[in-house]
N, C-alpha and C positions, 0 to 999 in steps of 0.2 A: 440826544445820544452822546454826544461829546462830553457835555457837560456831567452826565450821568457816570462815564467813565472816568473824568476826573476827580468825582467825589469818591467814586471807589477805591481810586489809588491813594488818595489821602487818608482815608479810613486805614488801607493797608500799612502805610507808612506809621501811621500812629499805633497800630498794633504792634508793629515791629520795634517800635521805639521801647514800649512799655513791656515787651517780650525782654527785649536786650537789659534796659535799666532795672527792672525788677530782679532780674537774676543776679548781675554781678556788680551794679554801680550805682546803687539807692545812696550809698554813703556818700558820694562826690558829685552826683548828678541827680538831686531829689526833685519832686514834685515842687513846681514853682510858684510863687505869689503872683506872677504875672497871668498865670492862666493854670486852669486845673489840668492840662493835658501837655502844657509843654514846660521841659524842666529848665533848672537853671543849673550852670557849672558854678562850682566852689573853688575858691584858692587852696593852695596844700601849702601850710605853713607850719613848721615846727611840729611836724609829725601830726598835723590835724587838718581836716577839711574843713574851711570855716567860709561862712556866707560873706561875701563881700558888701562893704557898707557904700559902695561906689553908687552915684546916681548917674553913671553912664553905661550904658549896656548895648552889646551887639547882638542881633538875631543871628543864629545857625540855621542855615536851610539846607535841606536836602537838595543836591543838585539835580535828581532827577525829576524832581516835582517843583521845587522852589518853594515848598511849603516850609514855615518855620518850625524848625526841631527842638530850638532850644535857645537860650540866653546867655552869654558870656560876660562877664563884667571887665569893664576897663580899670584894672585897680588904682587904688589912689595912692598917691605918693607916702602915705603914712604907712599902708599895708605893703609896697614894696620895700621901705627902709626896714619894716619888721622881717620881712623874708631875708633880706641880706643880713641883719642882725642875728637871725638863726643860724643862717650858715657860717657866720663868723664865729659866733660863740660854740658851736660844735666842733668846728675846725681842730684846736689844738687836741682834744682827746680822740678824736678820729685819725689825726696824723700820727699820733702815738700808738694807736691799735696795732696790735701785729699784723705782719702781713698774711700769716695764716687765717686769723681771724676776719679779715677783709674777704679774702677769697671764699671762706665757707658762705659767707653771705652772698656772693654772687654765684656760687655754687646751687643755692637754694633758689635764687632769683632765676636762674635759666632753667631749673626745672618749673617753677610756677609758670613762666612764659610758655613754656611746651603745654601745659596743662590747659591754659587760658588761650590759646593763639586762636582758635576759631571764634571766640567771644571777641578779642581785639578786632579782630578782622571785620566782623558784622558792624563794629562800629565805625570803623574806617569807612566800609562801603556806604554806610548810612549818611555819615557827614562828609564824605570826600567824592565818593560817587563811583569809585574804580570797582572793576569785579571783584566778587567774592576769591576767586583764584589769584587775581593780582594783591589783593589786600592780604592773604596770607602769605603771599611771597613778600610783601613789603615788612612782615612781622619777622618773618624767617630771616631775611637779610639781617635785620637789626638783632636777632638772636643769634647769630654768627659773631658779632662783636662783643656781645654778652659771653659768650664761650671764649672766646679769644681772651677776655678780660680776666678769666679764671686763670690763665696762665701768668698771673701777676708775679709769680714767684721768681719767673726766668725773666720776666719784663724789666724787673726793678734790679736785676744784677747790675753791680758798679763795675768800676775798673780797678785795677790795682799793678803797680810795678814796684818790685823790691830793690832794695840797695840803690835807689836813685842817686844818693851819694853816700859816701859812708854813715853808717848808722841812721840812714833815713829811707823810709818806705813812703810810696805814694800811694794814696787811695782816693777813690772819686765815687761819691755816694750821689744816687738819684733821690731827691725831696720832693714834697708836694708843695705847689705854689700856692694854695690858701683857696679862697672863695672863685669858683669859676662859674661862667655863665653860659647859656647856649641861646640862640634865637633860631627858632625850627620854622620851616615854610610848611604850605598846605599840602605837597603832592605826596610825601612820605611821612604821614603822621606818626607810624611805629619808628620805621627804620631810622630816620635821620636823629630823632631823640636818642635812640638807643646807640647811635654813632658816638653821642655826646657824652652823657651823664655817666654810664657804667664804667667807662675807661678812665674817666677824671676821677670818680669817686673811690674805686679800687686802687687807685695810685695815691690815697691819702686827702685828695681835696674835697671840698664840699660843694655843692652846685645848686645854682639857679637857673631855672629852665623857663623860659617862654615860649611856649607852643604856639602857632598860628592859630588867632582867634577864630579862624574859620572851622579848624578841626581839632578842638581840644580834647575831645572824648579819649582818644587811644592814650593819651600823655597822662592822663588822670587816671585811668585803670592801671597804667605801668606804673605809676606813683605807688598806688595801694598794694600792687603786688611787690614793690621794692619794700613798702613797710612790712609787708608779711613775711618777708626774708629774712628780717630781723635787723634791717638798715637802722642805726639810732637817728630819734628826732633831729632834724636840722641837716643831715646831711645833703637831703635832696628836697628843695622848695620849689613851687611852682607857682608862677603868677601869670595873668592876662593882661593884655593890651595891646596898643598900635604904636604910635610915634613917640609919645611919651613914655611909654616903658623902654622903648629902645633907646632914647636918650640916657634915660635913668642908667641903664646897664652900662652906657658907652662913659658914662660920667662918674659914677659912684667909685669913690676912691678904694673900697675895700674889695671890689671884685679887679682879680689881677689878671684874667684871660677870658676871652670871648670867642666862641665857635658861631660861625654863622653859615647857613645856607639859604640863599636866594637869588633875587635878582642882581644883576650887575649896579643899577641905581642904588639898591640898598646897600648892598657888599660894599662899595666904593666909600659910601657915606659911613658905614659902621667901622670899615678898617680906618679911615683918616680920623673919624671922633675918637675911636677906641684908643687908637696908636697915640693921638696926641695927649691923652691923659694917663700914659704910660704902661697901656696895657698890652699884652701878648694878644694878637688878632689873627685869626684865621677866617678867612671868607671864601667860600665854595660859590661861586657865581655860574653866569649863564654859559649856554654852549651854543654851538652850530656843527652837531658831530657828523662827518662825511664817511659815508661807505665806499669805497672805491672798487668797481667790479672788473674783474679783466675777464677777458673771452674764454680763458682755459677755466675759468671758475668752474664747480659742480653747480650746474642751473639750477636744480630742482632744490637744492639744499639753500642755494644763496637766494633766491626769492623768496622761499618760506622765511629766511632770516629776516631779509629787509621788511617783510611784511609786519612780521612779529615786532622788530625792533622799531620802525617808523609809528606803528599805529598802537602798540600795547601801552597799557594805562592813559589810552587817549592822547599819547604824543606828551602827558605832563610829567615827563621827568628830564633832568638836566643832561640825562646819558642817551634820551632818545637818539636813534639814526636817523636825524631829520633831512638830510642830503645824501643823495646817491649821486655818483659819478661814475657814467657807464663808458668804458673804453673801448674803443674799436667796434669790433663785431658785437660785443655785449649790448651796444644799442638796440640791436633787434628784438631783445627780450622784453621791453617795456611794453607791449601788449598782453603778455603774460603775466606780469606784475599788476597791471591792472586788473584783469580777471580774477587774481588772488585777493586782491584788497576787497572786490565787490564781493567776494563770499564772507566778509566778516559780518558778524551779526552784532548790531548796536543795539543796547537796552539799558535799561537799569540794572545797575551793578550787582543786585542780589537775583535777577532773574536766570533761571537755568539757559544754559548755552550762550549767554552773553560774552562777547570777545572784548567789547570797550563800551563803556560807560560815558556819561555826560562830562563835560567841561565844568569846573569847580563854581562859577557864577555866570550869571548873563552878560556882565561888562568882558569876561575871559572870551565867552561866544564870540562876542560882537568884535572884539579885537582880532581875533582869528578869522573871521569871515572877511573884515577888511584886509587882512593881510593878503587872503586869497584874491580879494577883489583888485588889490595892487598889481598884481601879476597879470591878470587880463588887460590892464591899462597900459603896462610896460611891454606888454609884447609876448608874454609866455601863453602856453596853452594848457586849460584845464581838461586834464584827460578824465579826471574822476572827481566829480564835484560832489561834497556832502554837505554842502550849506544848507539846503533847503529839506533836509532828512525829517521825517516825522516818526516818533516812536508810540505805537498805539498804547493809550492808557496812561502816557506820560506826554502830553503834548506840551506841557509846561516846561518841561526840561531844557537842561542846557546842551542839547545834544548837537554835535557836528560829526556827520559821517566821516570815513575814511576819503582823502582828498590826494590826488596827486598832479602837480604842475610841472609840466615839460617845457623845454626850449627855454630854460632859466639861465639867464646870464648873471656873473657875479655883481654886476651893477645894479640888480634889481632888488626893490624894498625886501620881496619875499625871502631873498637869499639872505641879506645882511642882517634881518631881525632875526631872533629867536623866536619863534612862532607858537612853542608852546602848545601844541594842538596835534590832531591826528592828521598832519600835513607832511607829506613826502615831495621835496623840490628836486628836481632832476635835471643834472647837467651832462654834457656829453663831450667826449675829449677824443682825440685820435691815439694818445700816447700816455703812457704812465707819468713820464714826466712832467707832461702837463695838467695831470690829476695832483700831482704832489705841488705844483705851485699854486693850484688853486686853493689846496689845503693850507699851504702854509702862508698864503695872503690874507687866509681870514684872522681876524684877530683873535678869535677863540682857539682854546687848546685843551678841553676836558678829554675827549676820546675819538678814536677813527677807528677804521677797520679797513682791511683789505681782502677780498674775496679772490682767491687763486690757488691752483693746483702746483704752481711753481716755486719751490724754495728760494730760488735766487731773487725772484721777484720780490717774495714776502720778506726777505732780508732787505732789499734795496728800499723798499718802503719803509720799513720799521727804523732804518737807519736814518732815512733822508727826511722824514716828516717831523714837523717840529710840533707835537702834541703829546700830551702828558701821558696818556695811556692808549696803547695800540693791540688791536685784534687781530688776529690771522685767523680768517673765517669764523672768528668769533665778533657778532654785531654789536654787542654791550661790553666792551673790556673793563667791567668794575672788577677790579682786584678783592680776593679773600681778605678777610682783618688782619692776617698776619703781614700783608703788604700794605704801603702806604697807598691813600688814593692821590693821585698825582696830576690832577688838573694843573694847566699851567696858561701863561699868559694872561688874557683878558678873563679867562675862567676862573683865577685864584688869586688872592691877596695873601699875604702871610710869609713867615719862614719855615712854618713846619704845617703837614697837611694833616687831613682826617685819619683816624685808627692808631696813628703813632704815639707813643707813650711821651713824646718829647716835649709834645704842646702841653702837658700840665705836670710837668716836672722842673727843676734847676738842678743842676750839678754844684 
């Protein structure tokens, strides 16, 4: 019976692949020479979707079934060189293109993204596993950056001071850097590429994108839509790869700037290697985001926000609220928090009513489960255990259910490590000052939140906590694109943050 269910699920996956790819993606995601039912992903070079000549390919899996749904190439050195040469060749004419003409392309682009938002979301759910609602949110948050890029006419305003001395005026202009590159992670297949290339390109640069090899589909469709918006050939090129592609980007002399989002290990490496080669590098990395719950907080709203922020997107986001600090009498809310988490529905991302989907790979699931195990070994208590969850029809999926670990101490592995899964670790303190010390002693500085109805408490926390982004009764304080994404300390390396135009310009 179980085998029959698995076969049925696999057949349903193939049907969904064909439905999505035949509708909008046949240009870049065609039928494969590997298998009549498994497509291959192309490169996007000089305005064309081209088959790679690589002899090294990676399987793309549906995380809900672990069925192979595609093959992605590790681009050859020659192919990567060709992509950079295309960017370099396109740069002079694009930099000289009027700001208004560039703006018009971005205005058309944001409209095409809106029209194709649901199709992009379907691809994200298929390759990455998140629910369709989360996938649509992924695209929407990226779209906000594109819309912000459309305000380029004000973003590129320079500075002036008349009569700096007799008969002399001073002018400062914002100029494009040249060829920029982006290295994107698996967890936000649309949002993070859209953080990167639209802002860079509208400022007059050209861009080389390396999406995650696990989830290339959204980036390829976004490239097709960008081309349809009227972007000249060579302004955007896409390669696929792993370590060799990263080293290529860090080392190539024609690449002037790099944007990266991902793990600390990779981010530190890219920042060091890219900077050593004279590049401007921004690296947004890991996090351990704390939510401090005061006893005067609105209990109903706070518990609902904790559950959504901790377990949404299966916890696979750098801004997940993965740590709760319950202060004083708020400790008594823990049983109700557990009950709310129990009610979350775990399923394949495209299934109706799913609240969270699978993790990206079996290895990610194993790592998360091992970190949960470490909590029990080091003296913590598992109040809600999602390690053994089974999803009917998707028994081979990478599912971990919502998990809550209490009695956690800052010395424990489950606290120190970024878990990157649907796991909430809970600490308890008697005072706000103790909570602030815990947050500031943690090396990460991406985001934090305080839940309180007391304005003085909120102000004190916001001023004393050493974290880049602070939410007051806002569990995930990600700023809108007109403000910089301001992760700090071990969560960020570089001199300019995401969204800002300074990254892709020189004065």
